[in-house]
N, C-alpha and C positions, 0 to 999 in steps of 0.2 A: 444029543436030542434032548427037548424040554419035555417033561410029563406034563400033560394037560391035569387042571385043576382038579381036587375030590369035588365031586356033585353037592356032598352034604356041605363041605367048605363053602362051595359058589351058593347054596339058597341061604348059608346062613349069613353071608355078608349083603347078599339081596334084599333079607328082611333088618337087618341093621342099617343098609343105609340112609331111609328115611331119618331115622333117629340119629346118625350122626349129622345128615344135613341141616335138620331142625336145631340142633344143637348149637351149630355155627351160625346161624342164621338169629337163633337167640339172642347167643353173646355177643352180636354186633347191633342189634337192632332196640334190644329192651334193656342195654346196659352203657352207662355215661361213665368215662374211662378219665375224664377232664379234672374229676373231684371238686366239681363247679368252678375251676379257674378257666376261663374262655382261652388263655396262653396255652394250655395245658390241652385243649380240643384237637389237635393235631394227632394225639395219643390215639385218639379213636378211630384216626386213618388207618395208622400201623395196625389197630388191633382187627379193624377190617380186612386189612389186605393180609394178614397172617390167618384169618380164618378162610378166606375165598381160597387161598393157597393150598391150606389143609383141606378143605372141599373138594379142591381137583385130586388133591393126592388121595382124597377117600374113592373117587369116582374111578380114577385110575385102578385102582386096589381092587377095587369091586367087580368091574366089568375085563381085567385080564384075566386071560384063558391060561396063564401058565405062570407059575412060581416066579419070581424073582432070582435072576442069575446074579449069584456075587462076586465079584472080583476076587480071587485069593492070592494073585501076585500079580502086582501093581509097581512097574520100578519107578525109581525114585529120579526126580530132575536132578542133573547135575550139568555145571557150565563146560563149555567147550572153550577152546581157546580164543576163540573170536567173539566169546561175550554171550553166544546164544545159547538157550536153554536145550539141552537134551536129554534124551532117554539112553540111560546106558545098558548098566549090566544087572543090578541086583535093586531087589527091594529091602531095606534097612532091617525090617523087622523079621524077615525068613531066610536072606542071605543065600537064596536059591538063584539060580543062573537064569535069565531070561529066556522065557521058552518062545518059540517064532510067534505065538498069539497069547494073550491073557488068558489065564486059566479061570474058570470059573466054576461054581457049584450051586447046586438048588439050594433054595434058602427052605427050611422045615417048619418057620414058623413059632421057634421059641419068641417070649417075650423081648429080650437081647436084640433079635434081628428084628422084631417089630419095630423096638423104638429106634434102631440105627437106621431105619428104613425110613421112618417120620421124620428123621431128623437130616436127612439127605436129601433135601429138594434137587439140587443139580445130578443125582444118582452118580456119584463119583465113583460107590464102590458096585454099580450093577451096570453103568451105560459106561462101554470101554471108549467110546470115542469122544463123548464129554469129558471122560477122565483125563484122557490123552491132551485133548486142548486145553483143558485147564492148565492141567501140571507144566504145560509147555511155558505158559505165561509165567511161572516163578521165577523171581531174582533172587529172592534172599536165599543164605544159606541154611537149608531144611536139615543139614546134618550137625549144626549146631545150635541147641536148643536156646544156649542165652545169646546169640548172635542173631538168631530168628526173633527172638522176644524184642530184642533193643531194636532192631529193623521195624517191627511192626508198631511199637510204641514210636518212634519216629514218624511213620508213616501216619498212625493215628492223631498227632498232634499236628501234622500240616495239615491233614484234612480236617479237624476241628477250627483252625485258623482261617483254612481259606472258605469253609461254610460261614466262617463269620462274617466274612469280608463280601461275599455273594448275598446273604441276607440283609447285613446293613447297608448295601447299598441299592437294594430293593426299597427298603425301609426308607430311605433317602431321598427316593424320588417325589417330586412336585406331584403328586396323584394323591388325591383324598384317598383315605382309608388304606391303601395299598402298604402292603406289608403288617398289617393290626389284625388281631384274632378276627375283627368283624369282617375285614377283606375289604379290598377296592378293585376299580377296573385299571388294567395297564393303558387304558387311554385316555388324556386327558381333553375333553373338548376344550377347554378353555384355551389350550397351547394350540397353533395353527400348525398343518402340516409346514414341510418333513419333519419337525421336531417332534412333533406327537409321536411319530413313529420311530424317531430314532428313539424316545425313552420305551416304547414298547419295547422293542428290539433289546433295551440294556436290560428290561426286565425278564424276558426271554430268555437272553444267554445267562444271567444270576441264575434264574431257577434252574435251568440245565444244570449248571455248574454245582448248584445247593443239592440237587438229586443226584446229583453223580458223587459230591463229596458226603452225602449223609450217609450214601449205603456204603461207600467204601470204611467212612467211621465205625459206621455198624458192626461191617463185618470185622476189623481191627478188633474191636472191643472183643466179638466171639472168639476170634484168635486167641487173643491175649487170655482170655479167660479159661478155653478150651486145652490150649498148650501148657500155659503159665500154670492154673491153679490144678487143673484134672489130668494133667501129665499124657496129653494127647500128642500123637505124633505132629510136629511140623508138616510133614509131606500132606497130612491130612487137609489142609487148609490153604489151597492157592488162592490166588487171586480171582476176582470176578470179573474184572474191567479188561481189556485191552486197548487203550489208548483212544478212548471214540473219535478223537478229534480228528485222528488219521483217516477216518472212513473214506474211501474213494466211491461209495455207492450207497444207496440206502440198502442193498442187500448185506453187502460187508455189514454195515452199521449194527442191522439188527440181528446178522445170523453169526457172527463175529466179535464183534468188538464192545459191543453192550453187553451189560449184564445175563450171563444166561441162566440164570437160578431158576426160573420158573418156563424155560423153552421147553423143556421136555413135555409139560403138561399141555402145554399150548397146542403141539403138534402131534403128541396123542390123541386130544380130546379133539380141539378145535378145526385141527387140519382134515382128522379123519372124518370128520360130520359133513365141513364143507367140500372136502374132496369126492365124498360121496354123492353129493349135490350137483357139484360144479367141476367136478376133475381136477387137475393140477392147479388152475388160478383159482379155484374154489376153494381149495387146501390152502393157499396162501392167505385169502379172505378171512378164514375162516379161524386160521393160527391169529390173525390183528385182531379180529373183532374179538374173540376169547378174552385176549389181553384188555381190549377196551373195555369191555364188561366188568372186569376184574379191577380195573382202574377206576368204573363209574360206581360200582359197590361201596368201595373205600370211601368215595367223597359220603356216600350216602350215611356212612357210619357215622358221619360227624354231625348229623343232625341238622342239614340245612339243604336237603331234597337229591336228587340227581341230575345230572346232566348229559343224558346221551349224545344228543346234537353234539355236542364240541368234545367231548372226551372219546366217546365211543366213536365219533367220528374221523378224529385226528388219528387213531389207531388204524381204521380203516383206509383211511388215503395214505398211509405208510404201505398198505398192502397193493395197492392201487400201483404207487410208484415203484415198486418191486415188480411186480406184472408189467409194467412200460420201459423198465430195465431189459426184463428177458425178451420181450418183444424187439427192442432195439437190439440187442445181440442177435437176435435170429433173423432180421431184416437187413443189418449190415455187416454181421460178421465180426463185430469189434465188441469189447467187454467195454462198459463204464469203471473207467477206471482212469489213475494219471492226475494230473492239474484240473483238467475238465471236469473230470469224474468228482474232485473234491471241492470245487465250484459247485457244481449242480447239488452234491448232498447238503453242502451249508447252506447253499440258497434256499433249497425243498425245506430246511427242517426249520428255518429260521422263520418261512413263511407259511407253513403248515402248524408249526407249534404255538401261533397267536391264538388258535383253539382250544386246546388244553391247558394253556398257563394262565388265560383270562379265565377259564373254570374253576381253578385250583386257587388263584390268587383272590378270586371273588368269595370262594369259601374261606378264605383264611388262612391258606396253608403258610404262607410267609410270614404271618405273626405269633410263630407257636415257639414255646421255649423246646428244643431239642436237647443237646448234650450238655448245654452251659446255662443258668437262668441270665437273664438279662445283664443284672449287675455283676457278672463274670466273663461279659465279652469282651475281650480286650479292646477289638475294633469298633465295636458298638461305645464301649466308655469314650476310647479317643476322639471319635466322633464329636461325642457330646460335650467333651473339652474344649475343640476346637472351634466348637458353636456356641461355647460360654454357658451350657447347661451345666449342672450339676452332677456330679456323681451319682450312680443311683447304688452304690454300697454305702 
């Protein structure tokens, strides 16, 4: 049984909510984190993303009627003989035999618990289903710290290299301003169809690859610091993606294979509001709409205005696609899956992504310095060498 929140605690959270929300908005709207360098403007995007996510967590904490239930025994991921990751017997920190279901305890609101909760966006210590799904993705040896760190470092280097390849490809396309901090369109009107749309599709694929590799590299850095320097358990840092390119439906892409870092809040806030208004389909649209608002807010943090039609619109049509897949299953009795499901998923994503990628690249997302400065990006330097340009170093 979960105990209801103390009325005094509830009132305190409600009183402090406006202060927290104002603070998050102020940090995004009235501070520039690019230090005067246009190539660092995407840092403002990152700050906006972090603060909106924190605001969602604040809302969830404020209106939750019960205290979080923390998982106190969580089994480790181990490899089976066929190479699949399974959960077997014990959690490495307590040596207890796995119970029939994960044991939980009510948090008491200590400072340590508050910090842990704020630093756990996936709620791996609180949401048993999310924890299980995330740990099932692990392929590294979490029982050997040195091996785990080396594997993570290798993944980081691979993701950085792939990010450089994708970003250099975007910056090499024959579209004015594309791949610069000032931004440019993925459509070049001087190039006739179909080549114009081949170029825009390349920009979309590379942008998707950049987002994937950038988030992976960021998570790799977080893992290396937490496990390598802070001594935390490797088991606590499972992967955030599940090979999204293998998706055979839009539902599978967004509910399983894409990163689920903020999914808890999209469902606990956006889906609840949408569901209260329009039922099950409204819940789907509410979750995706909130995701779109988050991404639009982060663009606004770059100081170039918002673009709700294209950014929120992109995520809204993802919800429409999920609803259409649900209706297809109800009408035909067949799930969207297999080869044709993959064709549908790739086709729909390639077409619909024109909305959000055009908005992002026009705002200069592809022109920023992320993990490496321009002069230290090997693929960009190789391109400059092949084109006869001098090295930037």
